C-alpha positions, 0 to 999 in steps of 0.5 A: 087470564088473571084469576078472579077474586072472590069472597064468601062466608060459611058456618063456624065450627071449632075445627077449621078443617071441619068448617071448611068441609061443611062449607064445601058440602053446602056449596056443592049442594047449592051448585054442583057445576054439572058434576051431580051426585059426587062429594068433593073428595071424589070430585078431586079425583076426577080429571074433568073436575080438576080441569074445570077448576084450573081453567075457570074454577067455581070462585068458592071453597070448592076450588081447593082439595084441602086446607093446609096449616096456617103456618105453611107457606101459601101454595096452590091449590090449597086453602090456608087459615090466617095466623093470629099475627096475620089477623091482628095486622088488620084487626088488632083486637084479634076478633074481626067482625064480618064488617071489619073483614069486608072493609079490610078486603075492600081497602086492601088491608087484607090481601087476596092470595095468589092465583089458585089459592085461598085464605080463611079466618074466623069472624065474630059477633059480640065477641063470639065466633059465628062464621068463617070468612073465605076468600081467594083467587081462581086459577084461570 
């Protein structure tokens, strides 16, 4: 298996870790993947959830137990925000729109991370932050 690439957006919050947790909560409310009644922290302590994620995954922010710092090296199974320099490599003005993010992913200007890894970045409209773009690759 080679892992599946995925992308979606979530709500913007000034604190990226809080935005990530909110996106996880919203995604879990949409689809609990058969693990009803538990929050994401509890799920990551369940060996059945870990097996589920590592043998197929959800293709969402639920595939990561936590967000690491932007300056840390990519490692599985974590979500890492892009650094400012990484954003400017494909959005030189530093405030990418949703359309620019989509285009960068579609054209390969913005790479997908390795298996069981994810990235995120703030997306803007009219110069204001409005959402977070998330993308990654499942573990399978």
